[in-house]
All heavy atoms as an XYZ file, in Angstrom:
718
protein
N     118.948   -130.417     -1.995
C     119.133   -129.003     -2.310
C     117.777   -128.473     -2.868
O     117.485   -127.342     -2.512
C     120.226   -128.932     -3.423
C     120.549   -127.469     -3.815
S     121.209   -126.658     -2.406
C     121.868   -125.271     -3.193
N     117.015   -129.231     -3.591
C     115.794   -128.757     -4.159
C     114.762   -128.398     -2.983
O     114.041   -127.379     -3.089
C     115.125   -129.790     -5.016
N     114.829   -129.109     -1.867
C     113.925   -128.790     -0.749
C     114.255   -127.385     -0.209
O     113.302   -126.593      0.183
C     113.992   -129.843      0.218
C     113.361   -131.163     -0.140
C     113.450   -132.075      0.994
C     112.832   -133.389      0.627
N     112.775   -134.422      1.595
N     115.524   -127.088     -0.049
C     115.909   -125.771      0.442
C     115.508   -124.636     -0.504
O     115.057   -123.660     -0.078
C     117.419   -125.759      0.660
C     117.832   -126.697      1.856
C     117.911   -124.328      0.999
C     119.232   -126.923      2.041
N     115.751   -124.842     -1.831
C     115.441   -123.889     -2.812
C     113.926   -123.631     -2.920
O     113.405   -122.591     -3.264
C     115.938   -124.164     -4.154
C     117.508   -124.134     -4.250
C     117.940   -124.634     -5.635
C     118.031   -122.769     -4.027
N     113.220   -124.656     -2.513
C     111.729   -124.652     -2.634
C     111.065   -123.882     -1.429
O     109.953   -123.456     -1.552
C     111.123   -126.081     -2.713
C     109.658   -125.962     -2.856
C     109.096   -125.675     -4.073
C     108.845   -126.521     -1.886
C     107.702   -125.726     -4.249
C     107.440   -126.555     -2.099
C     106.845   -126.158     -3.266
N     111.766   -123.667     -0.393
C     111.187   -122.988      0.855
C     110.548   -121.711      0.493
O     109.389   -121.460      0.850
C     112.221   -122.885      1.929
C     112.507   -124.262      2.489
C     111.709   -121.961      3.021
C     113.672   -124.328      3.456
N     111.177   -120.769     -0.245
C     110.517   -119.418     -0.553
C     109.279   -119.648     -1.422
O     108.312   -118.934     -1.241
C     111.624   -118.636     -1.325
C     112.896   -119.274     -1.007
C     112.623   -120.727     -0.653
N     109.322   -120.567     -2.412
C     108.161   -120.875     -3.217
C     107.011   -121.361     -2.364
O     105.868   -121.021     -2.565
C     108.575   -121.911     -4.302
C     107.427   -122.290     -5.092
C     109.671   -121.275     -5.177
N     107.382   -122.218     -1.393
C     106.395   -122.849     -0.436
C     105.677   -121.691      0.289
O     104.477   -121.713      0.468
C     106.978   -123.888      0.342
O     106.059   -124.379      1.222
N     106.424   -120.790      0.857
C     105.906   -119.714      1.706
C     104.970   -118.860      0.842
O     103.923   -118.517      1.305
C     107.068   -118.875      2.272
C     107.842   -119.781      3.354
C     106.474   -117.642      2.843
C     109.035   -119.148      3.906
N     105.483   -118.466     -0.328
C     104.692   -117.580     -1.192
C     103.381   -118.348     -1.661
O     102.328   -117.760     -1.627
C     105.437   -117.208     -2.463
C     104.803   -116.228     -3.461
C     104.406   -114.953     -2.724
C     105.615   -116.056     -4.661
N     103.500   -119.710     -1.976
C     102.244   -120.341     -2.373
C     101.331   -120.533     -1.165
O     100.176   -120.542     -1.494
C     102.666   -121.778     -2.963
O     103.141   -122.565     -1.970
N     101.813   -120.636     -0.062
C     100.934   -120.666      1.165
C     100.098   -119.462      1.363
O      98.964   -119.374      1.607
N     100.840   -118.251      1.094
C     100.100   -116.970      1.164
C      99.099   -116.777      0.046
O      97.963   -116.346      0.396
C     101.143   -115.867      1.120
C     102.198   -115.686      2.295
C     103.241   -114.624      1.871
C     101.351   -115.341      3.545
N      99.447   -117.242     -1.128
C      98.480   -117.176     -2.239
C      97.378   -118.155     -1.923
O      96.156   -117.702     -2.132
C      99.155   -117.561     -3.536
C      98.211   -117.844     -4.626
C     100.193   -116.558     -3.959
N      97.512   -119.238     -1.426
C      96.465   -120.204     -1.087
C      95.503   -119.646     -0.070
O      94.333   -119.816     -0.182
C      96.990   -121.630     -0.621
N      96.066   -118.889      0.939
C      95.260   -118.326      1.981
C      94.402   -117.266      1.391
O      93.141   -117.198      1.696
N      94.891   -116.452      0.475
C      94.125   -115.355     -0.131
C      92.977   -115.960     -0.979
O      91.844   -115.642     -0.921
C      94.960   -114.397     -0.864
C      94.190   -113.489     -1.733
C      95.900   -113.676      0.098
N      93.425   -116.856     -1.906
C      92.440   -117.544     -2.764
C      91.385   -118.338     -1.916
O      90.197   -118.174     -2.314
C      93.182   -118.540     -3.709
C      92.202   -119.364     -4.570
C      94.043   -117.634     -4.627
N      91.812   -119.015     -1.005
C      90.906   -119.745     -0.103
C      89.799   -118.818      0.574
O      88.657   -119.164      0.588
N      90.249   -117.724      1.054
C      89.460   -116.779      1.728
C      88.325   -116.179      0.682
O      87.129   -116.094      0.941
C      90.227   -115.660      2.375
C      89.325   -114.666      3.109
C      88.628   -115.226      4.259
N      87.737   -114.289      4.811
C      86.926   -114.562      5.779
N      86.832   -115.791      6.245
N      85.988   -113.691      6.275
N      88.889   -115.764     -0.458
C      88.007   -115.307     -1.514
C      86.965   -116.337     -1.952
O      85.801   -115.979     -2.233
C      88.788   -114.832     -2.744
C      89.738   -113.668     -2.412
C      88.960   -112.345     -2.343
C      89.956   -111.290     -2.231
N      89.308   -109.971     -1.949
N      87.403   -117.589     -2.127
C      86.523   -118.613     -2.559
C      85.476   -118.870     -1.432
O      84.289   -119.048     -1.833
C      87.414   -119.899     -2.870
C      86.610   -121.051     -3.366
C      85.920   -120.639     -4.668
C      87.556   -122.251     -3.624
N      85.913   -118.910     -0.154
C      84.929   -119.148      0.883
C      83.906   -118.065      0.905
O      82.734   -118.279      1.003
C      85.642   -119.291      2.149
C      84.698   -119.363      3.383
C      83.935   -120.457      3.548
C      84.565   -118.280      4.254
C      83.014   -120.482      4.647
C      83.614   -118.304      5.284
C      82.821   -119.457      5.502
N      84.405   -116.751      0.857
C      83.402   -115.644      0.817
C      82.415   -115.752     -0.328
O      81.300   -115.457     -0.141
C      84.146   -114.349      0.823
C      84.878   -114.004      2.150
O      84.507   -114.675      3.084
O      85.761   -113.178      2.057
N      82.834   -116.090     -1.498
C      82.070   -116.263     -2.691
C      81.003   -117.357     -2.539
O      79.862   -117.102     -2.700
C      82.870   -116.482     -3.931
C      82.110   -116.751     -5.128
C      81.507   -115.781     -5.805
C      81.935   -118.059     -5.553
C      80.654   -115.977     -6.849
C      81.124   -118.422     -6.707
C      80.515   -117.333     -7.417
N      81.451   -118.494     -2.048
C      80.510   -119.649     -1.833
C      79.639   -119.378     -0.725
O      78.399   -119.664     -0.830
C      81.319   -121.034     -1.705
C      80.345   -122.103     -1.345
C      82.188   -121.292     -2.886
N      80.061   -118.777      0.447
C      79.228   -118.474      1.491
C      78.089   -117.543      1.091
O      77.007   -117.652      1.555
C      79.976   -117.978      2.673
C      79.158   -117.726      3.808
C      78.566   -116.568      4.261
C      78.680   -118.684      4.875
N      77.781   -116.713      5.376
C      77.841   -117.981      5.711
C      78.870   -120.035      4.995
C      77.236   -118.688      6.761
C      78.232   -120.772      6.000
C      77.442   -120.029      6.978
N      78.444   -116.573      0.231
C      77.477   -115.551     -0.184
C      76.393   -116.204     -0.949
O      75.268   -115.689     -1.150
N      76.572   -117.424     -1.628
C      75.568   -118.122     -2.375
C      74.585   -118.880     -1.407
O      73.456   -119.083     -1.843
C      76.269   -119.220     -3.321
C      77.172   -118.535     -4.387
C      76.319   -117.971     -5.469
N      77.142   -117.659     -6.543
C      76.720   -117.053     -7.592
N      75.429   -116.690     -7.694
N      77.467   -116.730     -8.515
N      75.078   -119.187     -0.176
C      74.186   -119.897      0.704
C      73.482   -118.938      1.682
O      72.436   -119.314      2.197
C      75.061   -120.928      1.497
C      75.438   -122.100      0.692
C      76.775   -122.244      0.360
C      74.631   -123.030      0.181
C      77.272   -123.361     -0.381
C      75.017   -124.124     -0.521
C      76.365   -124.239     -0.801
N      74.115   -117.844      2.023
C      73.547   -117.003      3.049
C      73.831   -115.571      2.791
O      74.893   -115.226      2.383
C      74.164   -117.358      4.432
C      73.402   -116.903      5.636
O      72.514   -115.989      5.388
O      73.547   -117.398      6.682
N      72.835   -114.631      2.911
C      73.072   -113.229      2.740
C      73.902   -112.503      3.736
O      74.408   -111.539      3.583
C      71.713   -112.544      2.590
C      70.919   -113.018      1.373
O      71.600   -113.414      0.399
O      69.737   -112.969      1.348
N      73.883   -113.192      4.954
C      74.685   -112.553      6.026
C      76.140   -112.943      5.953
O      76.429   -113.959      5.308
C      74.094   -113.058      7.363
C      72.614   -112.614      7.665
C      72.118   -113.230      8.977
O      72.835   -113.751      9.794
O      70.874   -113.119      9.138
N      76.963   -112.320      6.776
C      78.374   -112.665      6.869
C      78.506   -113.995      7.626
O      77.608   -114.326      8.334
C      79.106   -111.578      7.693
C      79.196   -110.245      7.024
C      80.202   -110.294      5.773
O      81.235   -110.945      5.823
O      79.768   -109.765      4.642
N      79.573   -114.716      7.410
C      79.757   -115.963      8.066
C      79.825   -115.729      9.610
O      80.218   -114.626     10.068
C      81.114   -116.491      7.663
C      81.424   -115.770      6.414
C      80.703   -114.508      6.477
N      79.284   -116.555     10.423
C      79.306   -116.306     11.912
C      80.749   -116.217     12.354
O      81.687   -116.910     11.891
C      78.566   -117.528     12.426
C      78.540   -118.578     11.330
C      78.697   -117.845     10.162
N      80.888   -115.411     13.384
C      82.197   -115.178     14.051
C      82.259   -115.958     15.430
O      81.326   -115.735     16.198
C      82.411   -113.667     14.235
C      83.858   -113.346     14.675
O      84.595   -114.233     15.034
O      84.116   -112.145     14.685
N      83.253   -116.738     15.615
C      83.244   -117.472     16.883
C      83.352   -116.559     18.148
O      83.010   -116.961     19.204
C      84.615   -118.289     16.749
C      84.938   -118.339     15.412
C      84.324   -117.125     14.747
N      83.831   -115.348     17.982
C      83.955   -114.443     19.209
C      82.708   -113.641     19.459
O      82.712   -113.062     20.520
C      85.221   -113.365     18.841
O      84.817   -112.552     17.790
N      81.688   -113.728     18.624
C      80.362   -113.179     18.907
C      79.710   -113.912     19.973
O      79.482   -115.105     19.862
C      79.598   -113.016     17.687
C      80.066   -111.996     16.645
O      80.928   -111.169     17.092
O      79.674   -111.978     15.504
N      79.097   -113.252     20.929
C      78.406   -113.883     21.968
C      77.019   -114.607     21.546
O      76.747   -115.729     22.002
C      78.077   -112.813     23.093
C      77.290   -113.466     24.273
C      77.102   -112.417     25.274
N      76.528   -113.023     26.463
C      76.186   -112.410     27.580
N      76.564   -111.170     27.691
N      75.668   -112.992     28.570
N      76.407   -113.947     20.583
C      75.140   -114.479     20.119
C      75.145   -115.331     18.937
O      74.184   -115.526     18.196
C      74.141   -113.322     19.899
C      73.821   -112.371     21.141
C      73.193   -113.141     22.241
O      72.362   -114.006     21.943
O      73.552   -112.839     23.378
N      76.340   -115.830     18.632
C      76.387   -116.714     17.415
C      75.748   -118.102     17.617
O      75.800   -118.710     18.654
C      77.978   -117.055     17.169
O      78.643   -115.778     16.889
C      78.139   -117.959     16.042
N      74.925   -118.389     16.573
C      74.233   -119.658     16.612
C      75.264   -120.769     16.327
O      75.940   -120.885     15.302
C      73.211   -119.572     15.393
C      72.395   -120.881     15.306
O      72.118   -121.483     16.360
O      71.970   -121.300     14.163
N      75.493   -121.737     17.296
C      76.550   -122.615     17.175
C      76.374   -123.645     16.046
O      77.422   -124.092     15.431
C      76.920   -123.301     18.478
C      75.813   -124.301     19.034
C      74.791   -124.039     19.826
C      75.762   -125.547     18.771
N      74.103   -125.092     20.015
C      74.642   -126.216     19.350
C      76.502   -126.512     17.952
C      74.289   -127.568     19.289
C      76.257   -127.909     17.840
C      75.082   -128.353     18.501
N      75.198   -124.199     15.699
C      75.123   -125.109     14.657
C      75.509   -124.356     13.242
O      76.286   -124.955     12.381
C      73.683   -125.497     14.537
C      73.176   -125.311     15.878
C      73.934   -124.162     16.341
N      75.127   -123.098     13.061
C      75.598   -122.421     11.875
C      77.098   -122.162     11.930
O      77.776   -122.252     10.896
C      74.793   -121.051     11.753
C      75.062   -120.283     10.554
C      74.072   -119.077     10.552
C      74.269   -118.267      9.255
N      73.374   -117.079      9.209
N      77.644   -121.820     13.078
C      79.013   -121.566     13.248
C      79.826   -122.901     12.927
O      80.787   -122.785     12.191
C      79.392   -121.156     14.678
C      80.852   -121.041     15.033
C      81.508   -119.906     14.180
C      81.004   -120.701     16.472
N      79.297   -124.035     13.479
C      79.993   -125.292     13.184
C      80.061   -125.623     11.713
O      81.096   -126.019     11.152
C      79.434   -126.377     13.944
N      79.004   -125.357     11.030
C      78.861   -125.619      9.580
C      79.792   -124.735      8.786
O      80.450   -125.181      7.899
N      79.787   -123.380      9.188
C      80.601   -122.519      8.464
C      82.056   -122.809      8.639
O      82.820   -122.749      7.697
C      80.346   -121.057      8.936
N      82.449   -123.222      9.862
C      83.830   -123.506     10.123
C      84.273   -124.828      9.441
O      85.391   -124.870      8.947
C      84.122   -123.651     11.666
C      84.036   -122.324     12.426
C      84.128   -122.626     13.876
C      85.137   -121.315     11.925
N      83.434   -125.775      9.394
C      83.792   -126.999      8.694
C      83.842   -126.776      7.185
O      84.818   -127.277      6.539
C      82.710   -128.060      9.000
N      82.958   -125.976      6.667
C      82.986   -125.658      5.259
C      84.227   -124.894      4.892
O      84.927   -125.103      3.850
C      81.752   -124.905      4.866
C      81.510   -124.724      3.382
C      81.435   -125.775      2.571
C      81.410   -123.442      2.835
C      81.254   -125.591      1.254
C      81.107   -123.260      1.584
C      81.105   -124.323      0.698
N      84.557   -123.853      5.769
C      85.767   -123.011      5.543
C      87.008   -123.898      5.607
O      87.968   -123.710      4.814
C      85.758   -121.964      6.602
C      86.952   -120.974      6.373
C      86.964   -119.875      7.426
O      86.688   -120.169      8.581
N      87.302   -118.744      7.050
N      87.117   -124.841      6.526
C      88.215   -125.715      6.607
C      88.438   -126.527      5.418
O      89.496   -126.787      4.924
N      87.325   -127.106      4.865
C      87.358   -127.913      3.640
C      87.809   -127.116      2.604
O      88.696   -127.592      1.803
C      86.067   -128.568      3.429
N      87.345   -125.894      2.367
C      87.803   -125.146      1.289
C      89.251   -124.744      1.332
O      89.981   -124.778      0.448
C      86.915   -123.786      1.163
C      85.485   -124.173      0.617
C      87.566   -122.715      0.243
C      84.585   -123.075      0.594
N      89.702   -124.370      2.614
C      91.048   -124.055      2.683
C      92.040   -125.150      2.536
O      93.078   -125.118      1.880
C      91.340   -123.436      4.109
C      91.100   -121.929      4.248
C      89.971   -121.518      4.912
C      91.948   -121.021      3.742
C      89.700   -120.111      4.928
C      91.771   -119.647      3.809
C      90.648   -119.232      4.358
N      91.640   -126.377      3.009
C      92.501   -127.528      2.824
C      92.538   -127.898      1.397
O      93.696   -128.284      0.980
C      91.833   -128.654      3.598
O      92.641   -129.907      3.495
N      91.580   -127.999      0.629
C      91.566   -128.297     -0.791
C      92.319   -127.250     -1.489
O      93.245   -127.566     -2.335
C      90.094   -128.427     -1.424
C      90.212   -128.483     -2.873
C      89.475   -129.654     -0.864
N      92.125   -125.956     -1.283
C      92.880   -124.874     -1.939
C      94.281   -124.976     -1.660
O      95.121   -124.913     -2.586
C      92.289   -123.454     -1.539
O      90.954   -123.474     -1.845
C      93.030   -122.366     -2.247
N      94.729   -125.170     -0.454
C      96.141   -125.272     -0.047
C      96.770   -126.470     -0.722
O      97.885   -126.409     -1.250
C      96.294   -125.370      1.447
C      97.637   -125.627      1.964
C      98.568   -124.423      1.719
N      99.882   -124.665      2.227
C     101.017   -124.508      1.524
N     100.912   -124.122      0.276
N     102.152   -124.810      2.080
N      96.127   -127.563     -0.759
C      96.708   -128.866     -1.321
C      96.802   -128.611     -2.908
O      97.955   -128.971     -3.428
N      95.936   -128.081     -3.492
C      96.027   -127.849     -4.955
C      97.075   -126.792     -5.329
O      97.915   -127.010     -6.235
C      94.636   -127.365     -5.496
C      93.600   -128.482     -5.623
C      92.321   -127.868     -6.054
C      94.040   -129.611     -6.400
N      97.175   -125.661     -4.600
C      98.206   -124.697     -4.759
C      99.554   -125.294     -4.487
O     100.516   -125.002     -5.277
C      97.943   -123.407     -3.935
C      99.072   -122.453     -3.951
C      96.643   -122.724     -4.463
N      99.712   -126.043     -3.384
C     100.971   -126.604     -3.168
C     101.481   -127.604     -4.220
O     102.639   -127.516     -4.690
C     100.949   -127.338     -1.831
C     102.255   -127.973     -1.421
O     103.271   -127.102     -1.290
O     102.331   -129.113     -1.206
N     100.554   -128.425     -4.732
C     100.922   -129.307     -5.807
C     101.244   -128.631     -7.012
O     102.258   -128.962     -7.742
C      99.770   -130.340     -6.054
C     100.193   -131.450     -6.936
N     101.038   -132.432     -6.544
C      99.832   -131.637     -8.273
C     101.158   -133.193     -7.659
N     100.533   -132.782     -8.618
N     100.453   -127.561     -7.391
C     100.848   -126.743     -8.645
C     102.202   -126.121     -8.408
O     102.972   -126.027     -9.446
C      99.746   -125.744     -8.860
C     100.074   -124.818     -9.981
C      99.873   -125.306    -11.286
C     100.458   -123.491     -9.798
C     100.193   -124.457    -12.412
C     100.713   -122.629    -10.905
C     100.646   -123.064    -12.123
N     102.437   -125.536     -7.266
C     103.809   -124.917     -7.018
C     104.920   -125.968     -7.269
O     105.957   -125.643     -7.772
C     103.825   -124.305     -5.614
N     104.670   -127.093     -6.643
C     105.738   -128.210     -6.738
C     105.932   -128.630     -8.311
O     107.068   -128.807     -8.720
C     105.339   -129.360     -5.913
C     105.498   -129.076     -4.446
C     105.063   -130.369     -3.590
N     105.036   -129.903     -2.169
C     106.155   -130.034     -1.419
N     107.344   -130.419     -1.906
N     106.079   -129.635     -0.203
N     104.841   -128.798     -9.022
C     104.949   -129.058    -10.451
C     105.660   -127.984    -11.216
O     106.524   -128.222    -11.989
C     103.539   -129.344    -11.012
C     103.034   -130.711    -10.736
C     101.838   -130.894    -11.688
N     101.360   -132.238    -11.667
C     101.957   -133.203    -12.298
N     103.047   -133.052    -13.037
N     101.540   -134.486    -12.259
N     105.373   -126.709    -10.938
C     106.028   -125.600    -11.513
C     107.501   -125.509    -11.247
O     108.340   -125.216    -12.081
C     105.344   -124.234    -11.180
O     104.027   -124.289    -11.555
N     107.780   -125.815     -9.946
C     109.219   -125.863     -9.596
C     109.997   -126.925    -10.269
O     111.101   -126.716    -10.774
C     109.299   -126.077     -8.084
C     110.707   -125.922     -7.444
C     111.305   -124.697     -7.136
C     111.433   -127.162     -7.343
C     112.507   -124.719     -6.642
C     112.668   -127.154     -6.780
C     113.268   -125.894     -6.477
N     109.277   -128.035    -10.350
C     109.886   -129.205    -11.087
C     110.160   -128.899    -12.586
O     111.194   -129.125    -13.179
C     109.070   -130.392    -10.995
C     109.567   -131.594    -11.847
C     110.736   -132.302    -11.376
C     108.884   -131.985    -12.902
C     111.174   -133.447    -12.164
C     109.363   -133.078    -13.668
C     110.524   -133.715    -13.314
O     110.876   -134.776    -14.061
N     109.088   -128.276    -13.207
C     109.311   -127.838    -14.626
C     110.402   -126.868    -14.857
O     111.015   -126.932    -15.892
C     107.976   -127.377    -15.211
C     106.908   -128.466    -15.320
O     107.185   -129.551    -15.421
N     105.635   -128.139    -15.215
N     110.570   -125.982    -13.829
C     111.634   -124.922    -14.037
C     112.998   -125.488    -13.699
O     114.016   -125.004    -14.279
C     111.262   -123.784    -13.075
N     113.148   -126.366    -12.707
C     114.428   -126.851    -12.264
C     114.759   -128.270    -12.583
O     115.995   -128.602    -12.583
C     114.589   -126.735    -10.722
O     113.619   -127.607    -10.081
C     114.295   -125.305    -10.284
N     113.834   -129.045    -12.872
C     114.012   -130.487    -13.129
C     114.233   -131.360    -11.829
O     114.534   -132.535    -11.893
N     114.047   -130.680    -10.669
C     114.156   -131.426     -9.372
C     112.805   -131.270     -8.714
O     112.300   -130.216     -8.476
C     115.295   -130.719     -8.474
N     112.311   -132.435     -8.172
C     111.059   -132.479     -7.449
C     111.326   -132.171     -5.960
O     112.104   -132.848     -5.327
C     110.417   -133.862     -7.689
C     109.051   -133.869     -7.029
C     108.796   -134.404     -5.743
C     107.816   -133.362     -7.494
N     107.388   -134.281     -5.494
C     106.816   -133.636     -6.520
C     107.461   -132.745     -8.670
C     105.481   -133.245     -6.693
C     106.093   -132.309     -8.815
C     105.225   -132.613     -7.821
N     110.663   -131.111     -5.458
C     110.839   -130.842     -4.016
C     110.012   -131.535     -3.000
O     109.058   -131.002     -2.394
C     110.495   -129.227     -4.032
C     109.378   -129.198     -5.033
C     109.825   -130.146     -6.089
N     110.271   -132.827     -2.924
C     109.433   -133.612     -1.941
C     109.557   -135.091     -2.341
O     110.464   -135.449     -3.096
N     108.682   -135.771     -1.815
C     108.560   -137.304     -2.114
C     108.142   -137.477     -3.527
O     107.138   -136.870     -3.950
C     107.641   -138.070     -1.173
C     108.161   -137.823      0.333
C     109.539   -138.480      0.557
O     109.885   -139.567      0.066
O     110.260   -137.813      1.425
N     108.805   -138.421     -4.286
C     108.359   -138.650     -5.712
C     107.088   -139.536     -5.785
O     106.416   -139.460     -6.659
C     109.554   -139.124     -6.459
C     110.684   -138.138     -6.494
C     111.429   -138.077     -7.708
O     110.925   -138.721     -8.716
O     112.498   -137.481     -7.771
N     107.046   -140.423     -4.735
C     105.759   -141.241     -4.813
C     105.549   -141.706     -3.397
O     106.337   -141.628     -2.487
C     106.154   -142.508     -5.621
O     107.248   -143.255     -5.052
N     104.259   -142.076     -3.125
C     103.883   -142.471     -1.814
C     104.723   -143.647     -1.348
O     105.031   -144.581     -2.156
C     102.381   -142.851     -1.849
C     101.941   -142.263     -3.212
C     103.175   -142.221     -4.050
N     104.922   -143.742     -0.005
C     105.686   -144.841      0.619
C     104.789   -146.107      0.510
O     103.507   -145.994      0.713
C     106.161   -144.468      2.026
C     107.199   -143.419      2.076
C     107.634   -143.235      3.453
O     107.334   -143.997      4.395
O     108.183   -142.107      3.762
N     105.343   -147.239      0.332
C     104.604   -148.472      0.380
C     104.278   -148.785      1.911
O     105.014   -148.556      2.799
C     105.504   -149.656     -0.139
C     105.818   -149.439     -1.680
C     104.544   -149.617     -2.502
O     103.712   -150.448     -2.227
O     104.439   -148.830     -3.495
N     103.099   -149.376      2.100
C     102.715   -149.695      3.396
C     103.329   -151.029      3.852
O     103.748   -151.883      3.244
C     101.218   -149.855      3.529
């Protein structure tokens, strides 16, 4: 039941993580380069710079999403007493 009740929280936290991740990437990118991040659809994009920007953006989004998801699950648990997911990693 907790997993079903957590679905709206998960959707909302995903949206928040996307916004926060984008703002964080823009802030950090601005520290490294004065120009906007390269756009994959631009014909004259320098591919090494594009690859670096995309890898960096992916890492920021992944970390942000993971942290926001975990915080949302902890908050849900504190509010309801039910953990919405696996309680511990499976044994190998």
